PyMOL commands that place a pseudoatom at each C-alpha (Angstrom):
pseudoatom trace, name=CA, resn=UNK, resi=1, chain=A, elem=C, hetatm=0, pos=[0.216, -10.669, 16.497]
pseudoatom trace, name=CA, resn=UNK, resi=2, chain=A, elem=C, hetatm=0, pos=[3.111, -8.774, 18.004]
pseudoatom trace, name=CA, resn=UNK, resi=3, chain=A, elem=C, hetatm=0, pos=[2.502, -5.484, 19.722]
pseudoatom trace, name=CA, resn=UNK, resi=4, chain=A, elem=C, hetatm=0, pos=[4.119, -2.176, 19.049]
pseudoatom trace, name=CA, resn=UNK, resi=5, chain=A, elem=C, hetatm=0, pos=[5.965, -0.633, 21.937]
pseudoatom trace, name=CA, resn=UNK, resi=6, chain=A, elem=C, hetatm=0, pos=[4.941, 2.869, 20.937]
pseudoatom trace, name=CA, resn=UNK, resi=7, chain=A, elem=C, hetatm=0, pos=[2.098, 4.230, 18.920]
pseudoatom trace, name=CA, resn=UNK, resi=8, chain=A, elem=C, hetatm=0, pos=[2.771, 5.506, 15.445]
pseudoatom trace, name=CA, resn=UNK, resi=9, chain=A, elem=C, hetatm=0, pos=[-0.769, 6.840, 15.131]
pseudoatom trace, name=CA, resn=UNK, resi=10, chain=A, elem=C, hetatm=0, pos=[0.501, 10.258, 14.088]
pseudoatom trace, name=CA, resn=UNK, resi=11, chain=A, elem=C, hetatm=0, pos=[2.226, 8.681, 11.077]
pseudoatom trace, name=CA, resn=UNK, resi=12, chain=A, elem=C, hetatm=0, pos=[-0.667, 6.498, 9.866]
pseudoatom trace, name=CA, resn=UNK, resi=13, chain=A, elem=C, hetatm=0, pos=[-2.148, 7.341, 6.496]
pseudoatom trace, name=CA, resn=UNK, resi=14, chain=A, elem=C, hetatm=0, pos=[-5.683, 8.694, 6.737]
pseudoatom trace, name=CA, resn=UNK, resi=15, chain=A, elem=C, hetatm=0, pos=[-7.105, 5.371, 5.517]
pseudoatom trace, name=CA, resn=UNK, resi=16, chain=A, elem=C, hetatm=0, pos=[-4.620, 3.162, 7.363]
pseudoatom trace, name=CA, resn=UNK, resi=17, chain=A, elem=C, hetatm=0, pos=[-7.340, 1.887, 9.664]
pseudoatom trace, name=CA, resn=UNK, resi=18, chain=A, elem=C, hetatm=0, pos=[-9.615, 0.688, 6.839]
pseudoatom trace, name=CA, resn=UNK, resi=19, chain=A, elem=C, hetatm=0, pos=[-9.087, -2.870, 5.648]
pseudoatom trace, name=CA, resn=UNK, resi=20, chain=A, elem=C, hetatm=0, pos=[-9.975, -4.369, 2.280]
pseudoatom trace, name=CA, resn=UNK, resi=21, chain=A, elem=C, hetatm=0, pos=[-12.877, -6.840, 2.426]
pseudoatom trace, name=CA, resn=UNK, resi=22, chain=A, elem=C, hetatm=0, pos=[-10.692, -9.941, 2.634]
pseudoatom trace, name=CA, resn=UNK, resi=23, chain=A, elem=C, hetatm=0, pos=[-13.354, -12.028, 4.382]
pseudoatom trace, name=CA, resn=UNK, resi=24, chain=A, elem=C, hetatm=0, pos=[-16.136, -11.188, 1.903]
pseudoatom trace, name=CA, resn=UNK, resi=25, chain=A, elem=C, hetatm=0, pos=[-18.460, -9.501, 4.386]
pseudoatom trace, name=CA, resn=UNK, resi=26, chain=A, elem=C, hetatm=0, pos=[-19.799, -7.172, 1.686]
pseudoatom trace, name=CA, resn=UNK, resi=27, chain=A, elem=C, hetatm=0, pos=[-21.872, -8.085, -1.377]
pseudoatom trace, name=CA, resn=UNK, resi=28, chain=A, elem=C, hetatm=0, pos=[-22.653, -5.354, -3.884]
pseudoatom trace, name=CA, resn=UNK, resi=29, chain=A, elem=C, hetatm=0, pos=[-21.537, -2.802, -1.310]
pseudoatom trace, name=CA, resn=UNK, resi=30, chain=A, elem=C, hetatm=0, pos=[-23.927, -4.083, 1.358]
pseudoatom trace, name=CA, resn=UNK, resi=31, chain=A, elem=C, hetatm=0, pos=[-22.608, -5.732, 4.529]
pseudoatom trace, name=CA, resn=UNK, resi=32, chain=A, elem=C, hetatm=0, pos=[-23.789, -9.193, 5.530]
pseudoatom trace, name=CA, resn=UNK, resi=33, chain=A, elem=C, hetatm=0, pos=[-24.397, -8.264, 9.158]
pseudoatom trace, name=CA, resn=UNK, resi=34, chain=A, elem=C, hetatm=0, pos=[-25.415, -11.765, 10.206]
pseudoatom trace, name=CA, resn=UNK, resi=35, chain=A, elem=C, hetatm=0, pos=[-22.183, -13.246, 8.852]
pseudoatom trace, name=CA, resn=UNK, resi=36, chain=A, elem=C, hetatm=0, pos=[-20.091, -10.698, 10.765]
pseudoatom trace, name=CA, resn=UNK, resi=37, chain=A, elem=C, hetatm=0, pos=[-21.938, -11.520, 13.993]
pseudoatom trace, name=CA, resn=UNK, resi=38, chain=A, elem=C, hetatm=0, pos=[-21.543, -15.248, 13.333]
pseudoatom trace, name=CA, resn=UNK, resi=39, chain=A, elem=C, hetatm=0, pos=[-17.780, -15.075, 12.689]
pseudoatom trace, name=CA, resn=UNK, resi=40, chain=A, elem=C, hetatm=0, pos=[-17.193, -13.161, 15.922]
pseudoatom trace, name=CA, resn=UNK, resi=41, chain=A, elem=C, hetatm=0, pos=[-19.886, -15.198, 17.728]
pseudoatom trace, name=CA, resn=UNK, resi=42, chain=A, elem=C, hetatm=0, pos=[-21.873, -12.233, 18.976]
pseudoatom trace, name=CA, resn=UNK, resi=43, chain=A, elem=C, hetatm=0, pos=[-25.443, -12.876, 20.091]
pseudoatom trace, name=CA, resn=UNK, resi=44, chain=A, elem=C, hetatm=0, pos=[-28.375, -10.538, 19.626]
pseudoatom trace, name=CA, resn=UNK, resi=45, chain=A, elem=C, hetatm=0, pos=[-28.056, -9.777, 23.331]
pseudoatom trace, name=CA, resn=UNK, resi=46, chain=A, elem=C, hetatm=0, pos=[-24.377, -8.824, 22.835]
pseudoatom trace, name=CA, resn=UNK, resi=47, chain=A, elem=C, hetatm=0, pos=[-25.263, -6.656, 19.837]
pseudoatom trace, name=CA, resn=UNK, resi=48, chain=A, elem=C, hetatm=0, pos=[-28.078, -4.946, 21.699]
pseudoatom trace, name=CA, resn=UNK, resi=49, chain=A, elem=C, hetatm=0, pos=[-25.759, -4.129, 24.567]
pseudoatom trace, name=CA, resn=UNK, resi=50, chain=A, elem=C, hetatm=0, pos=[-22.898, -2.736, 22.477]
pseudoatom trace, name=CA, resn=UNK, resi=51, chain=A, elem=C, hetatm=0, pos=[-25.207, -0.745, 20.211]
pseudoatom trace, name=CA, resn=UNK, resi=52, chain=A, elem=C, hetatm=0, pos=[-27.450, 0.383, 23.086]
pseudoatom trace, name=CA, resn=UNK, resi=53, chain=A, elem=C, hetatm=0, pos=[-30.687, -0.959, 21.601]
pseudoatom trace, name=CA, resn=UNK, resi=54, chain=A, elem=C, hetatm=0, pos=[-33.045, -3.598, 22.939]
pseudoatom trace, name=CA, resn=UNK, resi=55, chain=A, elem=C, hetatm=0, pos=[-32.202, -7.205, 22.133]
pseudoatom trace, name=CA, resn=UNK, resi=56, chain=A, elem=C, hetatm=0, pos=[-35.636, -7.618, 20.517]
pseudoatom trace, name=CA, resn=UNK, resi=57, chain=A, elem=C, hetatm=0, pos=[-34.919, -4.842, 18.001]
pseudoatom trace, name=CA, resn=UNK, resi=58, chain=A, elem=C, hetatm=0, pos=[-31.640, -6.376, 16.767]
pseudoatom trace, name=CA, resn=UNK, resi=59, chain=A, elem=C, hetatm=0, pos=[-32.142, -7.688, 13.249]
pseudoatom trace, name=CA, resn=UNK, resi=60, chain=A, elem=C, hetatm=0, pos=[-29.945, -8.387, 10.256]
pseudoatom trace, name=CA, resn=UNK, resi=61, chain=A, elem=C, hetatm=0, pos=[-32.172, -7.175, 7.406]
pseudoatom trace, name=CA, resn=UNK, resi=62, chain=A, elem=C, hetatm=0, pos=[-32.893, -3.710, 5.989]
pseudoatom trace, name=CA, resn=UNK, resi=63, chain=A, elem=C, hetatm=0, pos=[-34.526, -2.719, 9.299]
pseudoatom trace, name=CA, resn=UNK, resi=64, chain=A, elem=C, hetatm=0, pos=[-31.338, -3.252, 11.320]
pseudoatom trace, name=CA, resn=UNK, resi=65, chain=A, elem=C, hetatm=0, pos=[-30.990, -0.463, 13.890]
pseudoatom trace, name=CA, resn=UNK, resi=66, chain=A, elem=C, hetatm=0, pos=[-28.475, 2.118, 12.679]
pseudoatom trace, name=CA, resn=UNK, resi=67, chain=A, elem=C, hetatm=0, pos=[-26.362, 1.799, 15.841]
pseudoatom trace, name=CA, resn=UNK, resi=68, chain=A, elem=C, hetatm=0, pos=[-26.149, -1.979, 15.408]
pseudoatom trace, name=CA, resn=UNK, resi=69, chain=A, elem=C, hetatm=0, pos=[-25.191, -1.611, 11.747]
pseudoatom trace, name=CA, resn=UNK, resi=70, chain=A, elem=C, hetatm=0, pos=[-22.408, 0.820, 12.661]
pseudoatom trace, name=CA, resn=UNK, resi=71, chain=A, elem=C, hetatm=0, pos=[-21.000, -1.519, 15.313]
pseudoatom trace, name=CA, resn=UNK, resi=72, chain=A, elem=C, hetatm=0, pos=[-21.080, -4.512, 12.970]
pseudoatom trace, name=CA, resn=UNK, resi=73, chain=A, elem=C, hetatm=0, pos=[-19.291, -2.561, 10.229]
pseudoatom trace, name=CA, resn=UNK, resi=74, chain=A, elem=C, hetatm=0, pos=[-16.632, -1.564, 12.774]
pseudoatom trace, name=CA, resn=UNK, resi=75, chain=A, elem=C, hetatm=0, pos=[-16.251, -5.188, 13.833]
pseudoatom trace, name=CA, resn=UNK, resi=76, chain=A, elem=C, hetatm=0, pos=[-16.080, -6.317, 10.194]
pseudoatom trace, name=CA, resn=UNK, resi=77, chain=A, elem=C, hetatm=0, pos=[-13.239, -3.842, 9.666]
pseudoatom trace, name=CA, resn=UNK, resi=78, chain=A, elem=C, hetatm=0, pos=[-11.276, -5.226, 12.620]
pseudoatom trace, name=CA, resn=UNK, resi=79, chain=A, elem=C, hetatm=0, pos=[-11.870, -8.777, 11.382]
pseudoatom trace, name=CA, resn=UNK, resi=80, chain=A, elem=C, hetatm=0, pos=[-10.571, -7.853, 7.927]
pseudoatom trace, name=CA, resn=UNK, resi=81, chain=A, elem=C, hetatm=0, pos=[-7.486, -6.168, 9.429]
pseudoatom trace, name=CA, resn=UNK, resi=82, chain=A, elem=C, hetatm=0, pos=[-6.777, -9.346, 11.404]
pseudoatom trace, name=CA, resn=UNK, resi=83, chain=A, elem=C, hetatm=0, pos=[-7.440, -11.421, 8.263]
pseudoatom trace, name=CA, resn=UNK, resi=84, chain=A, elem=C, hetatm=0, pos=[-4.519, -9.640, 6.581]
pseudoatom trace, name=CA, resn=UNK, resi=85, chain=A, elem=C, hetatm=0, pos=[-2.236, -11.163, 9.216]
pseudoatom trace, name=CA, resn=UNK, resi=86, chain=A, elem=C, hetatm=0, pos=[-3.773, -14.637, 8.817]
pseudoatom trace, name=CA, resn=UNK, resi=87, chain=A, elem=C, hetatm=0, pos=[-3.720, -14.564, 4.991]
pseudoatom trace, name=CA, resn=UNK, resi=88, chain=A, elem=C, hetatm=0, pos=[-7.508, -14.459, 4.812]
pseudoatom trace, name=CA, resn=UNK, resi=89, chain=A, elem=C, hetatm=0, pos=[-8.104, -17.601, 6.899]
pseudoatom trace, name=CA, resn=UNK, resi=90, chain=A, elem=C, hetatm=0, pos=[-11.548, -16.961, 8.390]
pseudoatom trace, name=CA, resn=UNK, resi=91, chain=A, elem=C, hetatm=0, pos=[-11.200, -19.838, 10.866]
pseudoatom trace, name=CA, resn=UNK, resi=92, chain=A, elem=C, hetatm=0, pos=[-8.032, -18.336, 12.340]
pseudoatom trace, name=CA, resn=UNK, resi=93, chain=A, elem=C, hetatm=0, pos=[-9.710, -14.935, 12.501]
pseudoatom trace, name=CA, resn=UNK, resi=94, chain=A, elem=C, hetatm=0, pos=[-12.707, -16.405, 14.352]
pseudoatom trace, name=CA, resn=UNK, resi=95, chain=A, elem=C, hetatm=0, pos=[-10.362, -18.190, 16.757]
pseudoatom trace, name=CA, resn=UNK, resi=96, chain=A, elem=C, hetatm=0, pos=[-8.393, -14.962, 17.326]
pseudoatom trace, name=CA, resn=UNK, resi=97, chain=A, elem=C, hetatm=0, pos=[-11.597, -13.247, 18.460]
pseudoatom trace, name=CA, resn=UNK, resi=98, chain=A, elem=C, hetatm=0, pos=[-12.409, -16.162, 20.765]
pseudoatom trace, name=CA, resn=UNK, resi=99, chain=A, elem=C, hetatm=0, pos=[-9.150, -16.858, 22.621]
pseudoatom trace, name=CA, resn=UNK, resi=100, chain=A, elem=C, hetatm=0, pos=[-7.791, -14.799, 25.512]
pseudoatom trace, name=CA, resn=UNK, resi=101, chain=A, elem=C, hetatm=0, pos=[-4.898, -12.668, 24.313]
pseudoatom trace, name=CA, resn=UNK, resi=102, chain=A, elem=C, hetatm=0, pos=[-1.964, -12.032, 26.663]
pseudoatom trace, name=CA, resn=UNK, resi=103, chain=A, elem=C, hetatm=0, pos=[-1.350, -8.667, 24.960]
pseudoatom trace, name=CA, resn=UNK, resi=104, chain=A, elem=C, hetatm=0, pos=[-4.880, -7.618, 25.925]
pseudoatom trace, name=CA, resn=UNK, resi=105, chain=A, elem=C, hetatm=0, pos=[-4.574, -8.582, 29.589]
pseudoatom trace, name=CA, resn=UNK, resi=106, chain=A, elem=C, hetatm=0, pos=[-5.628, -12.188, 28.904]
pseudoatom trace, name=CA, resn=UNK, resi=107, chain=A, elem=C, hetatm=0, pos=[-8.998, -11.005, 27.646]
pseudoatom trace, name=CA, resn=UNK, resi=108, chain=A, elem=C, hetatm=0, pos=[-10.385, -12.192, 24.327]
pseudoatom trace, name=CA, resn=UNK, resi=109, chain=A, elem=C, hetatm=0, pos=[-11.041, -9.654, 21.579]
pseudoatom trace, name=CA, resn=UNK, resi=110, chain=A, elem=C, hetatm=0, pos=[-14.711, -10.742, 21.612]
pseudoatom trace, name=CA, resn=UNK, resi=111, chain=A, elem=C, hetatm=0, pos=[-14.891, -9.922, 25.338]
pseudoatom trace, name=CA, resn=UNK, resi=112, chain=A, elem=C, hetatm=0, pos=[-13.407, -6.508, 24.585]
pseudoatom trace, name=CA, resn=UNK, resi=113, chain=A, elem=C, hetatm=0, pos=[-16.095, -5.914, 21.967]
pseudoatom trace, name=CA, resn=UNK, resi=114, chain=A, elem=C, hetatm=0, pos=[-18.790, -7.081, 24.390]
pseudoatom trace, name=CA, resn=UNK, resi=115, chain=A, elem=C, hetatm=0, pos=[-17.367, -4.579, 26.897]
pseudoatom trace, name=CA, resn=UNK, resi=116, chain=A, elem=C, hetatm=0, pos=[-17.693, -1.791, 24.317]
pseudoatom trace, name=CA, resn=UNK, resi=117, chain=A, elem=C, hetatm=0, pos=[-13.922, -1.396, 24.005]
pseudoatom trace, name=CA, resn=UNK, resi=118, chain=A, elem=C, hetatm=0, pos=[-13.906, -1.398, 20.208]
pseudoatom trace, name=CA, resn=UNK, resi=119, chain=A, elem=C, hetatm=0, pos=[-11.545, 1.583, 19.888]
pseudoatom trace, name=CA, resn=UNK, resi=120, chain=A, elem=C, hetatm=0, pos=[-8.943, 0.045, 22.190]
pseudoatom trace, name=CA, resn=UNK, resi=121, chain=A, elem=C, hetatm=0, pos=[-9.105, -3.194, 20.209]
pseudoatom trace, name=CA, resn=UNK, resi=122, chain=A, elem=C, hetatm=0, pos=[-8.786, -1.339, 16.897]
pseudoatom trace, name=CA, resn=UNK, resi=123, chain=A, elem=C, hetatm=0, pos=[-5.738, 0.558, 18.204]
pseudoatom trace, name=CA, resn=UNK, resi=124, chain=A, elem=C, hetatm=0, pos=[-4.157, -2.710, 19.359]
pseudoatom trace, name=CA, resn=UNK, resi=125, chain=A, elem=C, hetatm=0, pos=[-4.682, -4.261, 15.918]
pseudoatom trace, name=CA, resn=UNK, resi=126, chain=A, elem=C, hetatm=0, pos=[-3.308, -1.187, 14.118]
pseudoatom trace, name=CA, resn=UNK, resi=127, chain=A, elem=C, hetatm=0, pos=[-0.245, -0.976, 16.366]
pseudoatom trace, name=CA, resn=UNK, resi=128, chain=A, elem=C, hetatm=0, pos=[0.385, -4.706, 15.933]
pseudoatom trace, name=CA, resn=UNK, resi=129, chain=A, elem=C, hetatm=0, pos=[0.028, -4.352, 12.183]
pseudoatom trace, name=CA, resn=UNK, resi=130, chain=A, elem=C, hetatm=0, pos=[2.513, -1.471, 12.142]
pseudoatom trace, name=CA, resn=UNK, resi=131, chain=A, elem=C, hetatm=0, pos=[4.986, -3.450, 14.264]
pseudoatom trace, name=CA, resn=UNK, resi=132, chain=A, elem=C, hetatm=0, pos=[4.686, -6.402, 11.875]
pseudoatom trace, name=CA, resn=UNK, resi=133, chain=A, elem=C, hetatm=0, pos=[5.299, -4.161, 8.853]
pseudoatom trace, name=CA, resn=UNK, resi=134, chain=A, elem=C, hetatm=0, pos=[8.287, -2.522, 10.551]
pseudoatom trace, name=CA, resn=UNK, resi=135, chain=A, elem=C, hetatm=0, pos=[9.775, -5.919, 11.417]
pseudoatom trace, name=CA, resn=UNK, resi=136, chain=A, elem=C, hetatm=0, pos=[9.308, -7.128, 7.843]
pseudoatom trace, name=CA, resn=UNK, resi=137, chain=A, elem=C, hetatm=0, pos=[10.930, -3.948, 6.532]
pseudoatom trace, name=CA, resn=UNK, resi=138, chain=A, elem=C, hetatm=0, pos=[13.918, -4.383, 8.859]
pseudoatom trace, name=CA, resn=UNK, resi=139, chain=A, elem=C, hetatm=0, pos=[14.240, -8.029, 7.801]
pseudoatom trace, name=CA, resn=UNK, resi=140, chain=A, elem=C, hetatm=0, pos=[14.282, -7.082, 4.094]
pseudoatom trace, name=CA, resn=UNK, resi=141, chain=A, elem=C, hetatm=0, pos=[16.749, -4.296, 4.791]
pseudoatom trace, name=CA, resn=UNK, resi=142, chain=A, elem=C, hetatm=0, pos=[19.177, -6.708, 6.500]
pseudoatom trace, name=CA, resn=UNK, resi=143, chain=A, elem=C, hetatm=0, pos=[18.831, -9.454, 3.938]
for i in range(1, 143): cmd.bond("trace and resi %d" % i, "trace and resi %d" % (i + 1))
show_as sticks, trace
zoom trace
C-alpha cells in the first residue's frame, strides 16, 4: 500500500473511515469477534492488554467485555479497509497484518495494534487508500 505524503483528513467524507464488510466479519449485524481475532492472530492476552481487561475475562460470546468488543470492531474495520486494496483476499489481509511494514518503521500492523496504536494504523490505512485513489484518478485522467 503506498503512503500519502500529506494528510487529506480534512477532505474525507464523514464515513470515509468505515469499510463495507468485505471479509464477512458480521452475521445478521453481529460481529464474529473470534474470527476477527483469528485473522489478525491476536491472543486473549493481546486482547486483554489492548482493551485493558484481564486476560481471563476475554471471551467471544455475548459476555464479551465491552472494551474488547469495541477494539475488535475497530480492528475488523481496518481489516476490511485493507481488504478493499487486496480485492477481498483474506489471506493477503492476514499476511499484511503479520509482516513488518517499511512505511510503519518496519513494524507489523499487528504489533502496532498490540502496542495500542490503533488510531495511527487507521490513519496510515486511510492515507494510503486516499493516495491509491488519487493515483488511479490521475491515471484515468491521463489515459
